[in-house]
Structure formats: C-alpha cells, structure tokens
C-alpha positions, 0 to 999 in steps of 0.5 A: 747296578740298581739291584746291588744298590738297593741290596745294600740299601737293604743292609742299612737297616743299621744306618751308616752313620751308625758305623761311622761313630762306630769307626771313631772308636775303632784304630788300625795300625798297619805295621811294615809288613802289612799287617792289622793291628786292631784297637777299640774301646770294646771288644765289639769295636774291635771285631768291627775293625778286625773285620772291616781290615780283613775285608780290605786285604781279601774279601774274596776270601772272606766271601767264599768261606761263607759261601761254603758254610752256608751251603750257596757256592753253587750261587756263584760257581753253578751246578758244579757245587750242587751236592756240596752245598746240599750237604752243608744245608742238611746242618746249616738251615737259616731259619734255625741259625737265626733263632739260635742268634736270637737265643745268644747271649747280649755279649756274643749277639753285640760281637756278631753284630760288630762282625756284620757291621764291619763286613758291610760298612767295608762294602758300603765304603767300596763300591767298586767290590762286586761280590759274587753273592753275598751282598749284605751279611747278617750277624747270624751268619756268623755261627755258621762258621764258629770253628776255624779249621780248614775242613769241617766234621760236614765235609768228612761226608764222601760227596761222591756216595752222597750223590749217588743217594740223593743225585740221578743214580739214587737207586744204586747201593754203593759203597764206602768208596776207597781212595786212590792208591797215592800216598797222600801228604799228611795234612794238619800241624805242629805244635810244640810246648816247652817249660821254664825248666827246659829254657835259658831264660826259665819261661815257657814256650810255644810253637805255632805253626798250622799246615794248611792250603797257602793264603787260608788265614791272616795275620794279626792283632785285635785289642779292646778296653774290655781286656781282649789281646789277641795276635795270631792266624785268623781264618779269613771271615771270623772275628776271634783268633784261632791259633795265637796268644795274648799276653798270658797264654798260647793256643794251638790247635793240630788236627786230632785223629778222635772218633768223634763223627758215627755212621750207623747203619739204618734199616728201611722199610716203605709203606705206602708212600713213607719211609720207617727205620727200625729201632729196637722192636718198633718202626719209626717213621723218617722224618722227611723234608725237601732243601732248594739249592739255587745254582748259577747257569749261563741263563741265570739263577736255576734251583734244584730241589731234594727230599732228604732223610732222617732218622733221630741220629741224623741225616741220611748221608749214603746208601750201603747195600740194603741199608741206608747210612746217617751220620751223627756228629757235633753241631753246637753253634752258639758254643762253639763260637763262644769256645772259640772267641773266649779262649782268646781272652783267657788268662791262665791254665784254669780259664782256657780249661774252663773253656775247654769245659763247653766241648765244642772244638770238635776235632782238634787237639790244643798245645797251650803255654803260659805265662805262668809256666804252665803247658798242657796238651789236651785232647779233642775236645768233643768225645762222645762217650760210647760202648766199647764193644763196638767198633766206631771206626765203621758204621754200626748198627742203628737199630739198637739203644747200645750204639747211641751216644752218652755225654762227652768225656771230660777232659780228666778223661780224655789224653791229657798232660799238665806241666809233664815231667819231660818239661816238654810236649807236643803233637804234629797230627800223630797219637798222643802216646808220644806227646811228652816221651816217657810222661806221655798218656798211656794207650790202655787207659782210654777207650779206644775211640779216642784215637785211631791215628798212630805214630808217624815220621813227622813225630819221631823226628819232634821227639828227635829235636826235643827230648835231653834238651836243656836250653831252649831258646826262642831262636832254638825253638825256630831251628827245631821247627826247621830242623831238616833231617828226614826220618822216613828215609832212616830206615828206607835208604838203608834198605834200598842200599842193601838191595842195591848190595845183594844184587848180582855183580852183573845185574843191569839194573845194578849198574845203571844205579850205581851213581844214585846209590853211592849219592845216596849213601853218602846223603846225610838225610837232611833236606836243603836247597843245594841237595841232589841227594834230597831230589833223588830220595823224594822221587824215589819215595814217590816212586815206592807210593805209586807202586806199593801203597795199595799193598800196604794198605792191604796188609795193614801197615804204612808205607814206610813200614811196608818198604822195610819189611816187605817190599822185594829188592828188585821193587827198591831198585825198580822205584830208584830207576823210575825216579832217576828216569824221571828226574832226567826227563823233567829236568834234563838229569838226575842230579838236579838240586832239590831246590831247582825243583821244589818252588814258592809262587804267588802269581794271583790272587786267586784261591786256586793258583795257576802255576808257570815255570816262566814266572818268577819262584823262588827255592823251597829246601823243606820237603812234604811232611810225608817225609818227616819234615816238621816244615812242611812244603806240599808241592807238586808239578802241574799241567804246562809245569815240570818244577813242584809248587807249594800249595800247603804246609807252612802256612803260619810260623810262630815262636813265642816267649811268655815272662813278664812280657811276651816276645815272639817271630812269626811269618806267614806264606806269602805275605798278608795282602790278597792283592796283587798290587800290594806291597805285602802281597808277596813280602814274606816269601824269601823269609818264609822259605829261609826260615827266617822269622821277623819280629812280632810288633806285640806292644804299641810302644813297639809299632813305633817306626814300624807303623805303614799307616794309622787310620779309623775304618773307611777314613 
C-alpha cells in the first residue's frame, strides 16, 4: 500500500487541485441506461470527463488494453505473455513515444494530457481500485493505442513462429504455420448507408454494426463548446468515438481485405559475431538491439532479455528455411491519433475526406453518411504503392529495390464511392466489388493488392435486403440489419436434399435421416429462437466444416462452394447424421429449438467470461455470420456446458437518420457497466437478443426525464 501511495504521489506532478478545478468545467449525465453523456467547456475538458466516466464503468478493460498496447501484459499475467509483449515492444518504444508526444501539435498534447489526467484523477478518487500494473498514466501512452480496431496490425505476426525465432527453438527453421481445420466465424462488421432518394423522409440513413468480442467498446456521448459532439462506440481507454456520428455526419468502419502489411525474405550472412543481409549487390549490417520483458512470477517480478534484429524493411519476426523474414507495416501514431479524433468533428463529406488524406486508418473500410445527403464508401485507408509483378500476399524478395513501397494510394486511386446511382452502399468485410450493386467499383480498375478477400454469404444477404428498395425508414433499416435469412444454406441444403432423394430406397442412412430431411425441406432458411431446422442446419454446417474444410482450402474454394460442387452425396448425408447424433447426445433429441441452444449469458465482469448451463441466460435467435446472418452471434459450447454461449458478433448496433436534426436508435451487448452489481451490467441483454433498439438521447433536451444522475467527475 505504501508503494502504491508513492506511485500515485508521483502522478501528482499535475496537482490534484488542478484536476479538481478542471472538473468544474465538466458535467457527466448518466441516462437511464447508464450511458455517459459528457459535456466540457473545451475538447480537453470533455476528454478528461470521458476518461473518468470510462474508468467508472470498467477500469480493468482500460488498463488491460494498454497493457496489451505497450507490451506489458506479462507484468500482470506472467510468463505466458512474454512473447506477446516482445512482439509489441518491437514497435512500441516508450522513449520514441515520448519524443513523438513532445513533437505533437499543442492541441493534441492538450488532449493527451486530459486523457491521462482523467484516468489518474479517477485513481486518486478511488484508492480502493488497485491497478494490476499501471498506477500512473502518462500522456504519451495514448499514442500506443491510436486506432480503435479490436486486432491491430501487429497482431498479424504469428506468435508460434515468432517464439521459434527468438525463443528456445530459435535454431529450428519454421514455416508459415497452417490454421486448424475448422471453419472459423468470419469477424468484422456491417456498415450500410442509404441515400435520401431511397428513404421515406428523404434523409440519409446509416447502420453502425461492429462485430467484435463482446464488451470491447462502451457507448458514450462526448460534447464540448469547441464543436465536439460525438456519439457512438468508444474502445475502452481511447478518447475518440471510433464508430459513431455527430449532428452532421456518421462513420462506420469494417475490416478490410486489403494487403497493407508485407513480409520480406532476407538473405542473412553471419560474419564473425555480426549478421548482414543482402540488398542489391551489397551486404548491409543488421540493426541489433536488446529488449527486456518484465514478467510476473510467484516470487515477484523477473526479466527476460532478447536480442532482436531489423533490416530497413522492419523487424525480423520468423525464419523461413535458411532465410529470415521481416515485416513492414504502417507506423505513424501521431497522425493515426489525429485522424481518429478529427474525423469525429467533421461536418460534411469534404472535411471527412480531408481526414482520410492522413492515410493512417490502416486496415479498415469506412461507410459514411451525412446530413447533406451524401453517402460514401472509402476502401482501406493505407495502401502503399507497389510493383504489381510481385505477389504481395506472400513474402517477397527483400534483396531488391523493386519490392520497396511507394507513397500510399490516394483516395481516388482506391475503390471509392460517392453517392452511387444505386442509392445505397454497404460493406460486410467482403470485397468492394459488390458494395453498391451495379454501381460498385470494378475489380479490373485496381491493383490486386487493394483487396485479397472475396464475396461472402453475408455480402449476398446485404444486397438482397438493399437492392430495389426505395422506402427505407429508420425502423426499416433496423429490420434489414436483423433480417433472418441464412444465404449459406440456399444452395447447400438443396444439395443435401438431392443427395437424400437419389440415395437407394433401402439405404440405412436414408431411412435414418428421413424425418430430418423432411424438416429441412420445409424450412424457409430463416433463423428464429423456436426453429428446429435452424439447429439442425447449423450443426450440419459445422459437421461439414470439420470434415471438408481442409479439402476445400486445398482446392482453393470456399467451404460453401465445395459442398455444392465437390462433396459427395455420402459426405453430405454422413454430416447430417453426425449433426443429428450430436444434437441428440447434447440435448436429448435433434428436435431442439435453436433458442434452447444459442444463448447470451453474462455472469461476471471478467474479460474472459465463464459460462454455466446452471446460470441464467437468454435465447438468441440469430446465428454466426458464417451462415450469412447480418446480425451475428458467434457462440459455441464450453467445458462443462452443452448450450452454446456467445462471445462475439453484434456488440453495438445503431441506426441513424440525418436531417435537420439527428434521430438514432441503438443497443449494446449486455449493458454499459462492467460491474456485476450495477443495474446497467445486463439491462440491455433482452433488447440485444430481440434486436429491439432503444432511442438514443442525442440532444440534452432529450435527457429530461431520462437522467439517472448528473455530476462532476469525482463528485
């Protein structure tokens, strides 16, 4: 306790009295859902209040995000996180970040100061809160987590191969590493913008629907007298609304299939005690440094020091045969934080587009809508110019200048849409070539590296609910976002039915599956909590994934296409038999409604949630996005459970209408607070499962009658 007090005292280089004075210019209003509406005289005041409010709701998640972003997780969690920390420390150096902070523009420094002040003031006012590691937040730390995606670019580095390079197995050459033979639920998000011409009220509409792990972001509003007025989802610990809207524009980010991270094969030669790499006709010395990773042990803190290597391309991350592999990715935290914040204050398409010229929203597509009626699609914001004779999806030759990056492609040089003739546009982590139907960008107009993904069942579903519709309303867009059709089964189920129909009459498998096939034959391919065919179809699809995913990948095909084009009748029927048997074993009968299986449960505030069939839970009717469900719920069983519990998918959903004023509805998974004893820990769960979005109180006048508490930070 004495050490903790001493560390806190060190934080008071900015005195508590100064924080106390600043709080008088900050007001936090908690609405009847616990959502903080933070008002400040200046942007810095608003940021101070926002961070204080976030810390009230879930300080643990804030600290954990920064333990991750600074490579300090092992200080809390021990030896198992050493290589995760080392990977981060390759890119995040405190001295470098402090220098970047010092060189930042004054306005951004003020915001970073307020960010640290709000968190430190919370700790000062709540001595009962014991941080695991970070007892004092310093302003430069905000630069280590400057873009709000759930998985940063750095996390693309395979930890197994990374440990083989720098750990005990460093001498053993390793390959890229293959994924397990399972069909993983596609991650990412949905964004839809509707032009005024396709709406009843002739106002632009926007769907904001990130698919992330649950409870990764909070719902907030942050307002200042300097023009800030942003509402939406903020990643815990950040001071900008990542996916949201203000009174003039809205923005929604989806994960991109862009190739914006490259690996280089380096030919390395050891001469004496030094390593060199070939570049052109010359041998260049490797840059060598040491990184120390502290980690927690039962006996206290210990340290492990690593020697790490770099070329001008970037750090060495693994071996491939006799060569070393380096990685190059975007590293520009000051501009990234600038872009993340300034877009929240954009007033129209032109000012929003100017933020895109910073090219630091590295791996995301953006869906945009504005009160002016403009709607737009921006493809991945950071795409370095490259020689198209190389296959950039694989490691390229690091010894030639031909593989160097050029300047980033401009917005006009990347797939981009502004007010397409279709009157709508969308993205669901699929390719952009269907983003606006017939008005979409054309693949042949762009280098291959701008997009490496494909179409998906979810993408086809989005087109189905958007095309040829001219009467959208706010509620109509919400209904589209929760449309229950499952396109993955559109062709696969008929293939199964054909397999059963053509099986010999005396076939024992045909007899066993007659009732199941009858249920699927009469199914409308729509999810619902009461649907037995939904249960059967999802278990069948998973069974196919286990048995055929490896073959599908080997053929270069999506599982869905492989099932229809290559799978044998016997394989399809055997998978259905396996699905039926599993349902019967787990739930007593295959006649089990989907809602009895697929559940939402929140028992504790732990970041890694525990689940129990004995605990309270509620049915969720929508499925994983694998099957084309726009409303996504990634669930599975856990040790000791038969029911499936969701941990990812729809995490925040909002529909927004822009006009003379803004009207919006939203829902958050579970609730705003991370504290189980809070009334707002799970108060939105039933609405979440039903897709029943609540009204957003965007204007202060709307909070009248809906205010649970109004206070200054620390009061």
